[in-house]
N, C-alpha and C positions, 0 to 999 in steps of 0.2 A: 380466509387463507391463516388470518392471525390466531387462530384456535389451536396450531400445532406449537406443540414447544419443545425445545432442543436445550439439553444443559449439555456443556462438555466439559469436562475439567483436565488438566495435564498435571500430574505429580503434584496434588494441593493435598496436605496434610490434614487430616481430620482427629480430631481430639474426642477419646471414648471416655475420659474419664468422669464427665458430668452425666455419661448415658444411662437410662435407667434400666438398661441391659446388665449392667454392674451391679453383683451381689452388695448389701449392706455391710456385710462382714469382711472388713479391710483382709483379716486373715484368711479369708478363703480366695484362689487363686480366680482370677476375671477368666472368661471364656474367650474375650477379647484384648489384643494389643491394646495399650493406651493410647497410643497414636500410630497411624497408619498413613502412607502415600497413597493417593488415588487417582486413577487415569481411567478414562473413560466417557462413554456419550450415552444418554437416554432420551430419548424421543417418543414425547407423549401425545395422544388423540385429542380431539376435544371434550371427551370425557373424562381426561387425564389418566388414560390407560397406557401402559407402556406398550410401544411397537418392538416386539423381541427380535424380528430379523433384521431390521434396520439398526436397532440399538446395538446388537451382537455383533454387526458388520465394522460401524462408525467404531465402535469400542475396540475392536481389534485391528483395525486400522490406525487407530493414535496411539494403542502401543506399541506397535511396530515401528513406528515414526513414518508411516508410508502417506500419512495426511497430517496437515498443520490442526491444530485446534479450531481456527477460523473457518478450514475447509470443512471440518466434521461439521461445525452450526449452519454452514451453507448447504452442503448434502443433505443434513438430518431436515431443513426445512422444505428441500426440493423433493425428497421423498415421501417426506409427510404431506405435502400437497397433492402429490400424485395420488397416494393413498387414500385420501379425501375425495377426490373425484371417481377414484375407483369404487368406494363405498356406496357412492350415490346412482352407481349403475345397476341394473336390476340384477345382473347375472352374477354380484357380487355381494350382495347384500346380506348372506348367510354366512360368510367367510369372516373366521375370528381375527380381530383387530388386522395386522399386515400380512395374513396368509393370501389375500388375491395376488401379491408377486408370484407364487409358488404357480399361480395357472395362467396369468395374462399372456395373448396372445399377440404376434408385431403390430397388428390391425388395429388392437384396443390401444397400443400407445401411440400409434398414428392419428387415431381420432381424438386422443388427448392433446395431442400437438396441436390439432387442427382447432380444436376447442379454446385452448390459449390464446391463440393468433385472432380468431373469429370473434367468440364471444367474451375473451375476457380483454383482449385487444394489446396482448404482451408482444413486445417485437420479437424479431426472428433473434437476435442475440441473446435475450432473455430465455426463451424458447430453447436455444441450442444449450445454455447453461444448465435447463433442467434435464435436458437430452443427455448431458454428459456427466450427471450424478447416477441418473438411471444406467448407463451403460458399465461405470464403474460397478455399480451394485451387480448388476446382473453378470459382469464377467470375474471380476474377483471374489464374490461370495455366494449368489445365488446359485449359479451353473459351475462352482469349480470345489471339487474334493479336494481335503485337507488330510495327506496321510491314509490312512485307513476309512475316513469318514467318509461316505458319498455327500455329493452336493444335494443341499436341500430339494433344489427342483430337478424333476426329471423331466420335465416338456423340455422342447428345444429352446438353444436360446437365441432371443428375439434378434440381440446384437451380434451374431456372427457376421455379418456384412458391414458395420460399423454404424455411425451416426442414423437414425431415423427422421430426425428433424431437417427442412430445409437450410442450407448453408447461409448465414446471415450476410447482409450486405455491408460491403467495407465503406465505413462514413469516414470522410475526410476528417483529418485532426483540427479541432479546434484548438488554437493556442493563445497563452497569453503574450500580446504582444510588448514591446519596450516601452510605448508610451500608455499602456492600459496598466502598466507594473508602476510608472512612474505616479499615474493617477492614484491606485491602489495606496502606496507608500504617504502619499500627500493627504489621504484619507485619515490618517491617524497622525496623533501627537506625541506618541511615542516613540523615542530614537530605538529601544529595545524592540519594539516590534518593526519598525524600517528597517532594522538589520536582519531579521529573520525574514521579511518579505523579498528582500534582494537576494540574499542567501539563498534561498528556495529556489527562485530565479536561476542564478549563476551557477548552483552547483547541480541542477537538475534532479534535486532530492524527492524521494516520496513522503508524504505524511508521515508515515509510519518510520521511517529512519531519521528525522529530526531529533527525536528525543534520545536517541544514540550517537549523535555528534557531540564530543567531550571538548572540555577547554585543551586539553593535550592534542586532539588531532590538530585544532586551529593552529597550536604553537607549532607542532611539527610540521604544518605546511607551509608556513610562515619562515621557518627555518630555511627552506629550500630557497626561498628568494634571496636569503643571504649570500646565495652561491652567484659568482659572475660569470658573464658568458661574453666569448668574443664572437661575435655576426661576421659572417664574411664581407670584406671591403670596408668595415668599421675596424678603427684603432682604437677606440675606447670600450671599455668592458661596461656592459649594462645587466641590469638585474632582470629576471624574468618575469614577463607580464602576467603568467598563470602558475599557479602553484598545484601539484597532485595533494587533495586531499583524500584520507582513508575514510571510507563509508561501510558499515557493518550494514548491508543490504539486505533487506526484505526478499521474499520470495526465493529462498534458499529451500532445500529439501524439508518437507515437514516444518517443523518451527525453527530451522538452523539458519545462521545470518549467510549472507552470500556477500562476502569482502570483496571489494575492488575500490581502485582510485578514479576518482573525478577530477576535473580542472576546475579550478576556482579563480576568479581574477584578482590579482594583487590588491587592487582597491577595495573588494569586498571585504577581504579578509583583514585588511588594515583598519575598515571600518568598524569590523565585530570588535579588533582587539581596544580602541578607543573606548566602546562599550564597555568590555572586560576591565578598563582602567579607570570606569568611574565609580566613584562611592558606592552608587546604587549595586553594582554587580557583584563589587568585592564584599560589602555587607551580606548579601544573600548569598553568596557560594559557601560562607563558615560552615555550613551544616554539611556540606560535602566532604570527603576526606581524598587529599589528593586531586590532581588534574585530571589523571585517568578516569575517575567517578563524578566529576562536576560535568553536568550538562554546560555546553556552550550558550543555551538560551533557556533564560527563566522567566517564567511567567509574572504577572502583576503581584503574586503572593509570594514570590521569590522561589515557587516549586519548580516543579518539572512539567514541561509541557507533555499531552499526549497527544495522539492522532486525531481525536475528536477535537480537543481544545483548539487544534491547528485549524479545521474546518471551521468552527465556530469564529475564529480570528478572520480567514477570509469571508466569511458569509458577512461578518459585522463589516469589514472595510469595505467589500464590494457596495452592501447596500447603501454606504455613504455617498461613494462615489457615483451609485446610479440616481442616487436623489439630487446628486448635483451638475446629472447629466453632463458625467466625464467619460462615463464608459456608457456600454449598450447591453452587456450583457454580466451576470454575475461570474465571477470568477472562480474557479476551483484549486484547491492544492494542485491537481494534476494536471491543470493548464499552467501553470509556472514552470512545471517537468517539460511540457510541449514547447514551451516558450525557449526554453533553453536548447532545446534539441535544433529548432530553427535558427538560434542566434549561433550555434556552432556550426550548422551548414553555411550560413553566410558570410562568418568571419574568413577574411581573407589570409590571415596569420597563421590558424592551424590545419595543417596538411598542404599538401601540393596541388591537390584539385579537390572535386566533389566527392568522387568516391572514397579520397584518403578520409575527408571531414566526416563521410557517412560511415567509416569503421571507427573513427573516433565516438561518434554519437554512441554505436553500440557497445565499446567500452566504456565510456564515463557514465552512462544510464543504467549499464548492467543487463543489457539484452542478452540472452543466451544465444538466437538466432540474428544473423543480419537482417532477415527478412520483416523482424519485428522492427527494426529500425527503417528499414524502406517504408513504412508506412508514411513517413514523412516526406517520401518522393511523389505523392499522389499530385501535390502540387509540384510542378517542374521548376527547378531551381530559377532558370532564367525570368520565368513568371512570377515566382515568389519574388525575386527582387525587386520588379515592377511594384510589388505592393508593399514596399516598407517605405518610410518616411524617404521624400526627396534629399538630397544630402547625405543620406545614411550608407549609401552604397558601398562605401570605401573604409565607413569606421569599422575597426574591432570589437570584438566582445570585450576585451579589457579596456577599451578605451571608452566604450558605452557606459561601462561598470564604473568607472573613474569619475566619467560626466555627471552621472547619476547620484554617487556619493556625495558629489560637489554640491549638486543643487538641492538634496532633500536632508541633508545630516542636520540634526538638532542636537545641540549641547545638552549633555546632562548636568544639572547642577547638584552640588552638596545635597541640597534638600527634597530633591526628586524622589519620591518613594514608587513612582511607577514608570 
């Protein structure tokens, strides 16, 4: 499987000034521009030969912003794996590169999916992912003519009736509990990392969204808490326990952002601001110009976090907590996001009823459809309430975050470098 190689680039500048294709005489005009921006995808087989049908389809989709760069890589791998399977079948051994896709029939694709499940042991969800890539390839390229150019494939479209793989089973969501979050936080002696872990849980952000949270976004959210509110039956004004935080969300069309507002507890934001007031953060933020360009969280070297480094942080802290027998499974970044959803569903101070809170989950997590948020209702709310720790049934999410900050906050001294 690893023999398939996929390269996808979007708007990458290529410099031809040192290219051997340039003439030695500078007075002669070069046939190439000195620098061009390139967008495209190339998929190679195990002999490092280009697969033209797949590469052409993905390059066009990437240029037209129909898919993101990461989607192009995923589709390229999935289609490349399918091509490898086809080339090992007797009827396709004489086909040139990926031309087997022009001849393949429905029953062969179904046999391929059965092979993935039975011989390779892949889950139905993974098989459906391969199925989605193939369906897009056939519907958007092989069986579709453009202007006066006929479709490359003359045989019938195997995807006229939709997916060919079995529907995946819906698994129950595995979330990070508040207790698991506390143990993760205690597994690191860095207040900087503790702030980040609490923020990811409280804000419900994806790991890819964290690097785009800026110092200005935190400051703007905290300005909201300066607004005083009068509650019914209460004469004294009170500060809001939650602040709306702007997120440049992932999963927008192609590689675009999908802006949304999420609700973050004031206690979490205040904890972050204490980190921002430390000599450590003040020293490392100088390399960035303006609060709108300064990341809210910086790594041990003073640089920006990446999605991969955030995953590594969760792996490292999970392993420590596991070794101490404080948790019973690894906690991924997305489990923190799931934990946020359940925390919103059980907090009594957001929304008038359970459905109201479910809509809040949809909006703050950036789900396009309410049905996605309904994944969290697979455990009935009354049963979920019985699963939380005794004595926490009436606690609010804001109160839990304030308590967590108080229990786990570390002082950052002037000499601390990490």
